[in-house]
C-alpha positions as CSV (number, residue, x, y, z in Angstrom):
1,M,-37.0,-68.7,-31.8
2,R,-38.1,-71.1,-29.0
3,P,-41.4,-70.5,-27.1
4,W,-39.8,-70.7,-23.7
5,F,-37.7,-67.6,-24.6
6,Y,-40.8,-65.5,-25.1
7,L,-42.2,-66.8,-21.8
8,I,-39.0,-65.7,-19.9
9,F,-39.0,-62.3,-21.6
10,F,-42.7,-61.7,-20.6
11,L,-42.0,-62.7,-17.0
12,I,-39.0,-60.3,-16.8
13,L,-41.0,-57.4,-18.3
14,L,-43.9,-58.1,-16.0
15,G,-41.6,-58.1,-12.9
16,Y,-40.0,-54.8,-14.0
17,S,-43.4,-53.1,-14.5
18,C,-44.5,-54.3,-11.1
19,G,-41.3,-53.0,-9.5
20,Q,-41.9,-49.5,-10.9
21,K,-44.4,-48.4,-8.2
22,E,-45.6,-44.9,-8.5
23,E,-44.3,-42.6,-5.8
24,T,-47.0,-41.2,-3.6
25,V,-47.0,-38.8,-0.6
26,F,-49.4,-37.1,1.8
27,P,-49.3,-33.3,2.4
28,Q,-47.7,-32.4,5.7
29,K,-47.7,-29.5,8.0
30,E,-44.3,-28.0,8.5
31,N,-42.4,-24.7,8.4
32,I,-41.6,-23.3,5.0
33,S,-39.6,-20.3,3.7
34,E,-39.3,-18.5,0.4
35,S,-35.8,-17.3,-0.5
36,V,-33.8,-15.6,-3.3
37,F,-30.6,-17.3,-4.3
38,A,-27.5,-15.2,-4.7
39,S,-23.8,-15.8,-5.0
40,G,-20.9,-13.5,-4.4
41,L,-17.5,-12.8,-2.7
42,I,-16.4,-12.1,0.9
43,K,-15.0,-8.6,1.2
44,S,-13.0,-7.0,4.0
45,K,-14.9,-4.1,5.4
46,G,-13.5,-0.8,4.0
47,Q,-11.5,-2.8,1.4
48,Y,-10.2,-0.6,-1.3
49,R,-7.6,-0.5,-4.1
50,A,-5.0,2.2,-3.3
51,F,-3.9,4.1,-6.4
52,A,-0.9,6.2,-7.0
53,N,-1.5,10.0,-6.5
54,T,1.2,11.0,-9.0
55,S,3.4,9.7,-11.7
56,G,7.0,8.5,-11.1
57,I,9.1,5.4,-10.4
58,L,8.3,3.3,-7.3
59,K,11.2,4.0,-5.0
60,S,10.4,2.0,-1.8
61,I,7.9,-0.3,-0.3
62,Y,7.5,0.1,3.5
63,V,5.2,-2.9,4.3
64,K,4.7,-6.5,3.5
65,E,1.6,-8.4,2.5
66,G,-0.3,-9.3,5.7
67,D,1.1,-6.4,7.7
68,Q,-1.2,-4.4,10.0
69,V,-1.3,-0.6,9.3
70,N,-2.8,2.5,10.9
71,A,-4.4,5.3,9.1
72,G,-1.7,7.6,7.8
73,D,1.1,4.9,7.7
74,I,3.2,5.1,4.6
75,I,2.7,2.1,2.2
76,V,5.1,3.0,-0.7
77,E,7.2,5.9,-1.8
78,I,7.4,7.2,-5.4
79,S,10.4,9.0,-6.8
80,N,9.8,12.1,-9.0
81,E,12.8,14.5,-9.3
82,A,10.7,17.3,-10.9
83,T,8.4,17.4,-7.9
84,R,11.3,17.6,-5.5
85,L,13.0,20.4,-7.5
86,N,9.7,22.4,-7.7
87,R,9.5,22.2,-3.9
88,E,13.1,23.4,-3.4
89,T,12.5,26.3,-5.9
90,A,9.3,27.3,-4.1
91,E,11.3,27.4,-0.8
92,I,13.9,29.7,-2.4
93,A,11.2,31.9,-3.8
94,L,9.5,32.2,-0.4
95,A,12.9,33.1,1.2
96,Y,13.5,35.8,-1.4
97,A,10.0,37.2,-0.9
98,D,10.2,37.2,2.9
99,R,9.6,40.6,4.3
100,R,12.7,40.5,6.4
101,E,14.9,40.1,3.3
102,N,13.3,43.2,1.8
103,F,13.5,45.3,5.0
104,A,16.5,47.3,3.6
105,K,14.5,48.3,0.6
106,L,11.6,49.5,2.7
107,K,13.9,51.4,5.1
108,D,15.7,53.1,2.2
109,L,12.3,54.3,0.9
110,E,11.2,55.5,4.3
111,I,14.4,57.6,4.5
112,N,13.7,59.1,1.1
113,I,10.1,59.9,2.2
114,E,11.4,61.6,5.3
115,L,13.9,63.7,3.2
116,A,11.2,64.5,0.6
117,K,8.8,65.5,3.4
118,N,11.3,67.9,5.0
119,R,12.2,69.5,1.7
120,Y,8.4,69.8,0.9
121,E,7.7,71.5,4.3
122,N,10.7,73.8,3.9
123,D,9.8,74.9,0.4
124,S,6.2,75.4,1.6
125,M,7.4,77.7,4.4
126,L,9.7,79.7,2.0
127,L,6.9,80.1,-0.5
128,E,4.6,81.5,2.1
129,R,7.3,83.9,3.3
130,Q,8.0,85.1,-0.3
131,K,4.2,85.6,-0.9
132,K,4.0,87.9,2.2
133,L,7.1,89.9,1.0
134,W,5.5,90.2,-2.5
135,A,2.3,91.5,-0.9
136,Q,4.3,94.2,0.8
137,G,6.0,95.1,-2.5
138,I,9.3,93.6,-1.5
139,G,11.2,91.3,-3.8
140,K,11.1,90.3,-7.5
141,A,8.5,88.4,-9.4
142,I,11.2,85.9,-10.5
143,D,11.9,85.1,-6.8
144,L,8.3,84.3,-6.2
145,E,8.2,82.1,-9.3
146,Q,11.3,80.2,-8.2
147,R,9.8,79.6,-4.7
148,Q,6.6,78.3,-6.3
149,L,8.6,76.0,-8.7
150,N,10.7,74.6,-5.8
151,F,7.5,74.0,-3.8
152,D,5.8,72.2,-6.7
153,N,8.9,70.0,-7.3
154,S,9.3,69.1,-3.6
155,K,5.6,68.3,-3.4
156,T,5.8,66.0,-6.4
157,A,8.9,64.3,-5.1
158,F,7.2,63.7,-1.7
159,N,4.1,62.2,-3.3
160,S,6.2,60.1,-5.6
161,A,8.2,58.7,-2.7
162,M,5.0,57.8,-0.9
163,L,3.6,56.0,-4.0
164,R,6.9,54.0,-4.5
165,Y,6.7,53.0,-0.8
166,G,3.1,51.9,-1.2
167,D,3.8,50.0,-4.4
168,L,6.8,48.2,-2.9
169,K,4.8,47.2,0.2
170,R,1.9,45.8,-1.9
171,E,4.3,44.0,-4.2
172,M,6.1,42.5,-1.2
173,D,2.8,41.4,0.4
174,F,1.7,39.8,-2.9
175,N,5.0,38.1,-3.5
176,E,5.1,36.7,0.0
177,K,1.6,35.3,-0.1
178,N,2.1,33.9,-3.6
179,A,5.4,32.3,-2.7
180,G,3.8,30.8,0.4
181,K,0.9,29.3,-1.6
182,S,3.4,28.0,-4.2
183,L,5.4,26.3,-1.5
184,A,2.3,24.8,0.1
185,L,1.2,23.4,-3.3
186,S,4.7,22.1,-4.0
187,R,4.8,20.4,-0.6
188,S,1.4,18.9,-1.2
189,L,2.5,17.5,-4.5
190,E,5.6,16.2,-2.9
191,S,3.5,14.5,-0.1
192,D,1.6,12.7,-2.9
193,L,4.9,10.8,-3.5
194,F,4.1,8.9,-0.3
195,L,1.0,6.6,-0.5
196,K,-0.5,6.4,2.9
197,S,-3.2,4.0,4.3
198,K,-6.6,5.6,4.7
199,I,-7.8,3.2,7.4
200,V,-6.7,0.9,10.2
201,G,-6.4,-2.5,8.7
202,K,-4.3,-5.0,6.8
203,V,-2.3,-5.0,3.6
204,Y,-3.9,-7.8,1.7
205,A,-1.9,-7.4,-1.6
206,L,1.0,-5.4,-3.0
207,L,0.4,-5.0,-6.7
208,V,3.7,-3.4,-7.9
209,E,7.4,-3.8,-7.4
210,V,10.3,-1.4,-6.7
211,G,11.5,0.2,-10.0
212,E,8.2,0.1,-11.8
213,M,6.8,3.2,-13.5
214,V,3.4,4.1,-11.9
215,N,0.8,6.8,-12.5
216,P,-2.6,7.8,-11.0
217,Q,-4.3,5.0,-12.9
218,T,-1.9,2.4,-11.3
219,P,-3.3,0.4,-8.3
220,L,-0.5,-0.1,-5.8
221,A,-2.1,-2.1,-3.0
222,I,-5.3,-3.6,-1.6
223,I,-6.1,-2.6,2.0
224,G,-9.0,-3.5,4.2
225,S,-10.1,-4.3,7.7
226,S,-8.4,-7.3,9.3
227,D,-11.4,-8.1,11.6
228,D,-14.6,-7.1,9.9
229,F,-15.9,-8.7,6.8
230,L,-19.1,-8.3,4.6
231,L,-20.8,-10.3,2.0
232,E,-21.1,-8.8,-1.5
233,M,-23.6,-10.6,-3.7
234,Q,-25.3,-10.2,-7.0
235,V,-29.2,-10.3,-7.1
236,D,-31.0,-10.7,-10.4
237,E,-33.2,-7.7,-11.5
238,Y,-36.3,-10.0,-11.3
239,D,-35.7,-10.6,-7.6
240,I,-34.4,-7.3,-6.3
241,V,-37.8,-5.9,-5.5
242,K,-38.2,-8.7,-2.9
243,I,-35.0,-7.7,-1.0
244,K,-35.4,-5.6,2.1
245,M,-33.0,-4.3,4.7
246,G,-32.4,-6.7,7.7
247,Q,-33.6,-9.8,5.9
248,K,-32.0,-13.0,7.1
249,I,-29.3,-14.7,4.9
250,L,-28.2,-18.3,5.0
251,V,-24.6,-18.6,3.8
252,T,-22.6,-21.6,2.6
253,M,-19.0,-21.6,1.5
254,D,-16.7,-24.2,-0.1
255,S,-14.2,-23.4,2.6
256,Y,-16.6,-24.6,5.3
257,K,-18.5,-27.5,3.7
258,G,-21.5,-28.7,5.5
259,E,-21.8,-25.5,7.6
260,V,-24.4,-22.8,7.3
261,F,-23.8,-19.3,8.6
262,E,-26.3,-16.6,9.4
263,A,-26.1,-13.0,8.1
264,K,-28.5,-10.1,7.4
265,V,-29.0,-7.7,4.5
266,S,-27.1,-4.4,5.4
267,K,-27.0,-2.5,2.1
268,I,-28.8,-2.5,-1.3
269,N,-27.0,-0.6,-4.0
270,P,-29.8,1.3,-5.9
271,I,-28.4,1.1,-9.4
272,M,-28.4,-2.0,-11.7
273,D,-25.2,-3.2,-13.4
274,E,-26.2,-3.1,-17.0
275,R,-23.7,-5.7,-18.1
276,N,-25.1,-8.6,-16.0
277,K,-28.6,-7.1,-15.2
278,S,-28.1,-7.5,-11.5
279,F,-27.9,-5.4,-8.3
280,T,-25.2,-5.5,-5.7
281,V,-26.5,-6.4,-2.2
282,E,-24.3,-6.4,0.9
283,G,-24.7,-8.4,4.1
284,E,-23.2,-8.6,7.5
285,F,-22.5,-11.8,9.4
286,V,-24.6,-12.5,12.5
287,Q,-22.7,-15.7,13.0
288,R,-19.4,-15.7,11.2
289,P,-16.7,-18.3,10.6
290,E,-13.6,-18.0,12.7
291,I,-11.3,-17.4,9.8
292,L,-12.1,-15.4,6.7
293,Y,-10.2,-14.0,3.7
294,P,-11.2,-11.5,1.1
295,N,-12.5,-12.9,-2.2
296,L,-13.7,-16.2,-0.8
297,N,-16.7,-17.5,-2.8
298,F,-20.1,-18.1,-1.1
299,E,-23.7,-19.0,-2.0
300,A,-26.6,-17.5,-0.1
301,N,-30.3,-17.8,0.3
302,I,-32.0,-14.5,1.3
303,I,-35.1,-15.4,3.3
304,I,-38.0,-13.4,1.8
305,Q,-40.9,-14.9,3.8
306,F,-41.2,-17.6,6.5
307,K,-44.3,-19.4,7.8
308,E,-44.7,-22.0,10.5
309,N,-46.9,-25.1,10.6
310,V,-48.5,-24.8,7.2
311,L,-49.7,-27.5,4.7
312,T,-46.9,-28.3,2.2
313,I,-46.1,-30.8,-0.5
314,P,-42.8,-31.5,-2.3
315,R,-42.4,-29.1,-5.1
316,A,-41.7,-32.0,-7.5
317,F,-45.3,-33.2,-7.0
318,L,-46.7,-29.9,-8.4
319,F,-47.0,-29.4,-12.1
320,G,-48.2,-26.5,-14.2
321,E,-47.7,-24.4,-11.0
322,K,-51.2,-25.2,-9.8
323,F,-52.1,-28.9,-10.3
324,V,-51.5,-32.2,-8.5
325,I,-52.4,-35.8,-9.3
326,N,-54.2,-37.9,-6.6
327,S,-53.7,-41.6,-6.1
328,K,-56.6,-42.4,-8.5
329,G,-54.9,-40.5,-11.3
330,D,-57.2,-37.5,-11.2
331,T,-55.8,-34.0,-11.8
332,L,-56.7,-31.6,-9.0
333,P,-56.3,-27.8,-9.0
334,V,-54.7,-26.4,-5.9
335,Q,-54.1,-22.9,-4.5
336,T,-50.4,-22.3,-3.6
337,G,-48.7,-19.9,-1.3
338,L,-45.0,-19.7,-0.5
339,K,-42.7,-21.6,-2.8
340,G,-39.4,-22.8,-1.4
341,F,-36.6,-24.6,-3.2
342,Q,-38.0,-28.1,-2.3
343,K,-41.4,-27.4,-0.8
344,V,-44.5,-25.5,-1.7
345,E,-47.3,-24.2,0.5
346,I,-50.9,-25.5,-0.2
347,L,-53.6,-23.0,0.6
348,G,-56.5,-25.1,-0.7
349,G,-57.6,-27.9,-3.1
350,I,-56.3,-30.9,-1.1
351,E,-56.0,-31.9,2.5
352,E,-53.5,-33.9,4.7
353,S,-55.4,-37.1,3.9
354,T,-55.1,-36.6,0.1
355,A,-52.6,-39.0,-1.4
356,I,-50.8,-37.5,-4.4
357,K,-48.6,-39.0,-7.0
358,K,-45.4,-37.6,-8.6
359,P,-46.1,-36.4,-12.1
360,K,-44.3,-38.3,-14.9
361,S,-41.5,-36.2,-16.4
């Protein structure tokens, strides 16, 4: 190989080495914040999945996706013939048990009581008269015995009529109340055939079609507020202790690229999801986008701490979490404070005039 080739290669290598200047910076005073990263979904406030209250066949759908509804508005109707027949049977039973329908029975017993009372009083009077005659030595013993027997029989008949009247009255009261409760229960079960909105809001999704078989485990629709939205995000178990109510949240979304929206922490669910080892945290917009839809993805930074005008360096210039390299190549220990995503606060070890180099990866 010719000597001039080695000369050219050496010059190229020398030029490349000279071009690889080490990157140096000076610490600067600026604002810094520490934050916890989280991601999640936009949810409509009050958003819920509406489930069927009973089993049956979906008969009718009264709304369309996107419709506004009021609390109590019917969303869908379920057909269940057995429920309808139970209600009709309960109405018949109540009509049969109605006191007015049994008035004739009560009246007949009242007449029997009156007749038995008159007979009882008459036999009582005849018995007393016979006893007086017997005391005067008038009459026969058999006559006194007959009067006593008549009195005992009429007394028993009167008491028996009174008991029958009381028993019928209690039975009527019980049947009327029981039939009324049965009808109320049947009507309640029949009302379950109509799924109604719990809130004022919007129908975001209808999850079934007419003719489908549904049961109480079947979600029929998704309903939520049309105006108010919240942020539902997952925070790792290692970071959850840093989260406090009211903390500022900076939100970015793919739907609004390049824009940052402000929110605040409004709820911290106090139980961890064992599947993904995270906690659900909710936030409310302080400054919200003009148009939002449920289930939009977002990324968020929850601001844990914020400091103004402190000494900072780029986080990439820190290594081992507590060392930097100065322009002479010396390794210097530093005391750090807040650590942001790109910057780290320096509490001691170097000054603004200390030039530091980026560690080699």
